[in-house]
Each structure stands twice: as C-alpha cells, then as structure tokens.
C-alpha positions as CSV (number, residue, x, y, z in Angstrom):
1,M,10.6,22.7,-32.3
2,I,8.9,22.3,-29.3
3,S,6.0,24.8,-29.4
4,A,5.1,25.9,-25.2
5,D,3.5,28.8,-23.2
6,P,5.6,30.7,-21.5
7,P,5.4,30.0,-18.1
8,Q,2.9,31.2,-15.9
9,V,2.0,32.6,-11.8
10,H,-1.9,30.6,-11.8
11,P,-3.5,32.0,-8.5
12,A,-5.7,29.3,-7.6
13,G,-8.8,28.7,-8.1
14,T,-8.2,29.8,-11.5
15,F,-6.4,26.7,-12.6
16,D,-7.5,23.7,-15.4
17,V,-5.9,20.6,-15.0
18,K,-6.9,19.0,-17.4
19,A,-6.2,21.3,-20.4
20,Y,-3.1,21.7,-19.2
21,L,-2.6,17.9,-18.8
22,K,-3.6,17.6,-22.4
23,E,-1.8,20.3,-24.2
24,R,1.4,18.8,-22.1
25,Q,1.0,15.6,-23.3
26,A,0.6,16.6,-27.0
27,L,4.0,18.0,-26.7
28,V,5.0,15.1,-24.7
29,E,3.2,13.4,-27.4
30,A,4.9,15.0,-30.4
31,A,8.6,14.5,-29.1
32,L,8.5,10.9,-28.3
33,E,7.4,10.5,-32.2
34,A,11.1,12.3,-33.2
35,S,13.1,10.2,-31.0
36,I,13.2,7.2,-32.2
37,P,12.6,6.8,-36.0
38,V,12.6,3.9,-37.6
39,A,16.0,1.6,-38.8
40,Y,16.8,-1.9,-40.3
41,P,16.2,-4.0,-38.1
42,E,12.9,-2.8,-38.5
43,K,11.2,-5.4,-35.9
44,I,13.0,-3.6,-32.7
45,Y,11.7,-0.5,-33.0
46,D,8.5,-1.3,-34.4
47,A,8.7,-2.8,-31.4
48,M,10.1,-0.3,-29.3
49,R,7.3,2.3,-30.8
50,Y,4.7,0.2,-30.2
51,S,4.9,0.4,-26.4
52,L,6.3,4.0,-26.4
53,M,3.9,5.3,-28.5
54,A,0.6,3.6,-27.6
55,G,-0.9,6.4,-24.8
56,G,-0.9,6.6,-21.5
57,K,-0.7,9.7,-19.1
58,R,2.6,10.9,-20.0
59,L,2.2,12.0,-16.0
60,R,6.1,11.4,-14.8
61,P,7.8,14.0,-18.1
62,I,5.0,16.1,-17.7
63,L,6.4,16.0,-13.3
64,C,9.6,16.8,-15.0
65,L,8.4,19.8,-17.2
66,A,6.7,21.7,-14.6
67,T,9.1,21.1,-12.4
68,C,12.0,22.6,-14.2
69,E,10.1,26.1,-14.7
70,L,8.9,26.0,-11.7
71,M,12.8,26.0,-11.2
72,G,13.3,28.6,-13.4
73,G,14.0,26.1,-16.7
74,T,11.5,25.5,-19.5
75,V,9.8,23.0,-22.1
76,E,12.7,23.2,-23.9
77,M,15.4,22.7,-22.0
78,A,13.5,20.2,-20.1
79,M,12.3,17.8,-22.5
80,P,14.7,14.8,-23.9
81,T,15.0,13.9,-20.3
82,A,11.6,13.8,-20.2
83,C,11.0,11.7,-23.2
84,A,14.2,9.2,-21.3
85,L,11.7,8.5,-18.6
86,E,8.5,7.8,-20.4
87,M,10.9,5.2,-22.0
88,I,12.2,4.0,-18.9
89,H,8.9,3.8,-17.7
90,T,7.6,1.7,-21.0
91,M,10.8,-0.8,-20.4
92,S,9.5,-1.3,-17.3
93,L,5.8,-1.8,-18.3
94,I,6.5,-4.5,-21.6
95,H,8.6,-6.1,-18.9
96,D,6.2,-6.2,-16.1
97,D,3.5,-7.7,-18.9
98,L,5.4,-10.7,-19.5
99,P,4.5,-14.3,-18.1
100,A,7.3,-14.5,-15.5
101,M,6.5,-11.3,-14.4
102,D,2.8,-9.9,-14.0
103,N,2.0,-12.1,-17.6
104,D,-0.9,-9.3,-18.9
105,D,-2.3,-9.3,-22.0
106,Y,-3.6,-6.3,-22.2
107,R,-1.7,-2.3,-21.5
108,R,-3.1,1.4,-22.4
109,G,-6.0,-0.9,-24.0
110,K,-4.3,-2.7,-27.0
111,P,-2.0,-6.2,-26.7
112,T,0.6,-5.8,-24.3
113,N,4.3,-6.3,-26.6
114,H,4.9,-9.8,-25.9
115,K,1.1,-11.0,-27.4
116,V,2.2,-8.8,-30.3
117,Y,6.1,-9.8,-31.6
118,G,6.9,-12.7,-28.5
119,E,8.3,-13.2,-25.4
120,D,12.6,-12.5,-27.3
121,I,11.3,-9.0,-29.2
122,A,9.5,-7.9,-26.6
123,I,13.0,-8.3,-23.8
124,L,14.8,-6.7,-26.6
125,A,12.8,-3.2,-27.3
126,G,12.4,-3.1,-23.3
127,D,16.6,-3.3,-23.1
128,G,16.7,-1.4,-25.9
129,L,14.6,1.6,-24.8
130,L,16.5,1.7,-21.2
131,A,19.8,1.9,-23.1
132,Y,18.8,4.2,-25.4
133,A,17.1,6.1,-22.6
134,F,20.3,6.9,-21.2
135,E,21.8,8.0,-24.4
136,Y,19.1,10.2,-25.7
137,V,19.6,12.7,-22.2
138,V,23.0,13.4,-23.1
139,E,23.0,13.2,-26.6
140,Q,19.4,15.9,-27.1
141,T,19.8,18.1,-24.1
142,K,20.8,20.7,-25.2
143,N,22.1,24.5,-23.2
144,V,22.4,22.7,-19.9
145,P,26.1,21.8,-18.1
146,A,27.7,18.4,-18.4
147,E,28.1,18.3,-14.1
148,Y,24.6,19.0,-14.1
149,L,23.5,15.9,-16.4
150,L,25.4,13.9,-15.5
151,K,23.9,13.9,-11.7
152,I,20.8,13.0,-14.1
153,V,21.8,9.6,-16.1
154,A,23.5,9.5,-12.2
155,R,19.2,9.8,-10.6
156,L,17.8,7.5,-13.0
157,G,20.4,4.7,-12.8
158,H,19.9,4.9,-9.1
159,A,15.6,4.8,-10.1
160,V,15.5,1.7,-11.8
161,A,18.5,-0.2,-10.8
162,A,18.1,-2.9,-7.6
163,T,18.4,0.2,-5.6
164,G,14.6,1.0,-7.5
165,L,12.5,-0.9,-9.7
166,V,14.1,-3.7,-10.2
167,G,14.7,-3.9,-6.8
168,G,10.8,-3.4,-6.1
169,Q,9.8,-5.7,-8.8
170,V,11.9,-8.3,-7.2
171,V,10.6,-8.1,-3.8
172,D,7.4,-8.0,-5.3
173,L,7.9,-11.1,-7.3
174,E,8.7,-13.0,-3.4
175,C,5.9,-11.4,-1.5
176,E,3.3,-12.6,-4.3
177,G,0.9,-15.5,-2.1
178,Q,2.3,-14.8,1.5
179,P,-0.7,-13.3,3.4
180,D,1.7,-11.9,6.1
181,I,3.3,-9.1,3.9
182,G,2.6,-5.7,6.6
183,L,3.2,-2.5,5.5
184,E,6.9,-1.9,5.8
185,T,6.9,-4.5,3.2
186,L,4.7,-3.1,1.1
187,H,5.9,0.9,1.2
188,F,9.0,-1.3,0.5
189,I,8.1,-2.5,-2.8
190,H,5.2,0.5,-3.6
191,S,8.6,3.3,-3.2
192,H,10.8,1.4,-5.3
193,K,8.2,-0.4,-7.8
194,T,6.5,3.1,-8.2
195,G,7.5,5.6,-6.5
196,A,11.5,5.7,-7.1
197,L,11.1,6.6,-10.9
198,L,8.1,9.7,-10.4
199,E,10.0,11.4,-7.9
200,A,13.4,11.2,-10.7
201,S,11.1,12.9,-12.4
202,V,10.5,15.4,-10.2
203,V,14.4,15.5,-9.3
204,S,15.4,15.5,-13.2
205,G,13.4,18.5,-13.5
206,A,14.8,20.8,-10.5
207,L,18.6,19.5,-11.3
208,L,18.6,20.6,-14.9
209,T,18.7,23.7,-13.8
210,G,21.0,23.8,-10.9
211,A,18.4,24.4,-7.9
212,H,19.6,24.2,-5.1
213,E,19.6,20.9,-2.5
214,S,17.1,22.2,-0.6
215,D,14.7,22.5,-3.2
216,V,15.8,19.4,-4.4
217,A,15.0,17.7,-1.1
218,R,12.1,19.7,-0.6
219,L,10.9,18.5,-4.4
220,S,11.3,14.6,-3.3
221,R,9.4,15.1,0.3
222,Y,7.0,16.1,-2.5
223,A,7.2,13.1,-5.3
224,A,8.2,10.4,-2.2
225,N,3.7,11.4,-1.0
226,I,2.7,11.9,-5.0
227,G,3.9,8.1,-6.0
228,L,2.8,6.6,-2.6
229,A,-0.7,8.0,-3.9
230,F,-0.5,7.1,-6.4
231,Q,0.2,3.2,-5.8
232,I,-2.5,3.3,-3.5
233,V,-4.7,4.9,-6.5
234,D,-3.8,1.8,-8.4
235,D,-4.7,-0.9,-6.0
236,I,-8.0,1.0,-5.3
237,L,-8.7,0.5,-9.5
238,D,-7.5,-3.1,-9.4
239,I,-11.0,-3.5,-7.4
240,T,-13.4,-1.2,-8.6
241,S,-12.6,-0.7,-12.4
242,T,-12.8,-1.8,-15.5
243,R,-10.9,-2.8,-18.3
244,D,-12.6,-0.8,-21.4
245,V,-11.2,2.2,-18.4
246,L,-8.4,1.5,-17.2
247,G,-7.0,-0.3,-20.6
248,K,-5.7,-2.9,-19.1
249,T,-6.5,-6.2,-17.3
250,V,-8.2,-5.6,-13.7
251,G,-8.0,-7.2,-10.6
252,K,-4.6,-9.6,-11.1
253,D,-3.5,-8.7,-7.8
254,V,-6.3,-10.1,-6.4
255,A,-6.2,-14.0,-8.7
256,A,-2.7,-13.2,-7.5
257,Q,-3.1,-13.4,-4.0
258,K,-0.5,-10.1,-3.5
259,M,-1.0,-7.4,-0.6
260,T,-2.5,-4.0,-2.2
261,Y,-3.2,-1.4,0.6
262,P,-7.5,-2.0,1.0
263,R,-6.2,-5.7,0.9
264,L,-4.0,-4.4,4.1
265,W,-7.3,-0.9,5.5
266,G,-9.9,-1.7,3.3
267,L,-11.5,0.3,0.3
268,E,-12.3,3.4,2.7
269,K,-9.3,3.8,5.0
270,S,-6.7,3.4,1.1
271,R,-8.9,6.7,-0.2
272,Q,-8.6,8.4,2.9
273,E,-4.4,7.5,2.9
274,A,-4.5,8.8,-0.8
275,E,-5.6,12.0,0.2
276,R,-3.6,12.5,3.6
277,L,-0.3,11.9,1.2
278,V,-1.3,14.5,-1.1
279,A,-1.9,16.8,1.5
280,E,1.2,16.8,2.5
281,A,2.7,16.5,-1.0
282,K,1.0,19.8,-2.3
283,A,2.6,21.3,1.7
284,E,5.1,20.8,1.2
285,L,5.2,23.1,-2.4
286,A,3.0,25.9,-0.5
287,V,6.1,28.2,0.0
288,Y,6.1,28.4,-4.3
289,G,2.8,29.9,-3.8
290,A,1.3,30.0,-6.7
291,A,4.0,29.0,-9.3
292,A,3.8,25.4,-8.2
293,V,-0.1,25.5,-8.8
294,P,0.5,22.7,-11.1
295,L,2.2,20.9,-9.8
296,Q,-0.5,21.1,-7.0
297,A,-2.7,20.2,-9.3
298,I,-1.7,17.2,-10.9
299,A,-1.9,15.9,-7.1
300,D,-5.1,16.7,-7.1
301,Y,-5.0,14.8,-10.4
302,I,-3.4,11.4,-8.9
303,T,-6.6,10.8,-6.2
304,S,-9.3,11.8,-8.2
305,R,-7.9,9.6,-11.8
306,S,-10.1,6.6,-13.7
307,H,-7.6,5.2,-15.1
C-alpha cells in the first residue's frame, strides 16, 4: 500500500524541495522494488532489477506523481505509470551504455549492465523493461478510465520511438565527431533523446486525471523547457563534475567530439540559458498558484543539482 501525505498548498518560500524529493523518491523506490519479482530464468530478472534498482534521482516518476496531484489525482493512481517511466528510462540507460552506443563502464556509480551481465543479456534486459512498462501501466493502474490509459500508452510509445528517444539517439550518433553541428540540430537531439520522456512524465500525470487540453498544453510547455534545461546542465556537469559525484564517466562528450551546449556557447552562457528556460517553465505554472510550488521547485532543482 502506498503511503503519501495528502497534497498540500505550499506557500512560496516555505517549500523544502530536498525533503519533498527524498520522500517521493522513497515511495518510488518501494514501488519499483515490488514491481519486478524474480522468476525463472533468474538471470534476466536479476539483470533488469540490477539497473532498475541502482539508484538515481527518480525525477521522471516524481514529475508524474506531482503533476497528477496538481491536476486533482492521487499518488496511488499515478504510481504504476511513474514506475513504467522509470523502467523505460532505465532501458534507455542500459542501451545507451552499450559498446555500440556510448560505450560507458559506469552508471549511477556502479558498473554498467553489460559489464556485469554481458552485452547479450544487457540488450535483453533493456528490451524486457521496455515491454513490461506498457503492461505495468495497463495491469496495475486502478480507478482510471481505460480511455485515459490508452492515451498514456500512446504518449509513452511516441516518447520512446523514432519520434522521440530513438530518433534523438540516431541523430546524436550520426553527429559524433562533426564540428559543424548547429543549434537547431543540437536542440533536435536533446528535445528527443532527453526531453521527450521528461515531457511524457509530466503529461502522463495530467492524462491520468482527464485534464483539459489547455492544461496538458501548458504542462507540455513547462516540461519541454525543463527537459532542455536538464540536458544543458548535464552537458555542464560532464565538464565540471567528477565520476564520484556524477556516478558515471565524465568528459565523455569531449572525448567523443560531441557537440554540446557548453562547446557551442561556453559554460557561462549555457548556465544562463538553463536558468532562462527554468524561469519560462515556472511562468507556465503561475496560473495554478501555490499548488504548483512542487513542480516549480523541481524546475529550480534541475539547474542547481550537482549530479
């Protein structure tokens, strides 16, 4: 049984975002732990759970929960979709770390999935998580009309397919080592590779409640802005952070000669742009008043985070 405090109105300046994120992270961790019990063949379940339970910020599920509550829903009705989002995100990390892709040895402070289980099992673990995510939304969500769940399944599929994450990854791979990549292409890569699933995380929370189209559009704009800001900060941290803090190999973008926002703009302008995007995201939520403080605080967290 999920236990969460009822949604509250948070006066500006009194909201403790770190405590909020810690509390919501604990709820998500407990739900994820219960989501995939080990069965035969144990190796694939172990591999799926190894990456799914390896920690992380759980930002996508938390965004889903927060948006659902903002739109009048509950943590209980949103948690299966929140877990599915983390399963999909974990799949993308497992596959992104493979030698044929970004070829990384560490993720979330631990050896990457293929380093522990081999490339073959890692590929299948990602496939298993992706497929199970859709089943989990449909089978585990309670007290939500089927028509709403159909919209969520479609939105998640769109976020992962060539229209989203996969398309962004393809262009990212094609652009490695090319020094003349412009801003438009860079935006395409990251609005698809990173932004699409972040946007789906926010929008799915609203869709669970049958939110009005105008609310969905407003929340989509909020999510698009924080998604781009998130990637800009990621690019900055790849230069300024350490493996111990970040939990993954740093300096990979420079080594691969990838075009990044700091490479295009420099560090200072990149920070300013991230802050501008967060300000625009927060402005989209002004109409909701104090009820939107958690989502606004998460937007601020994105630019202030160290990992």
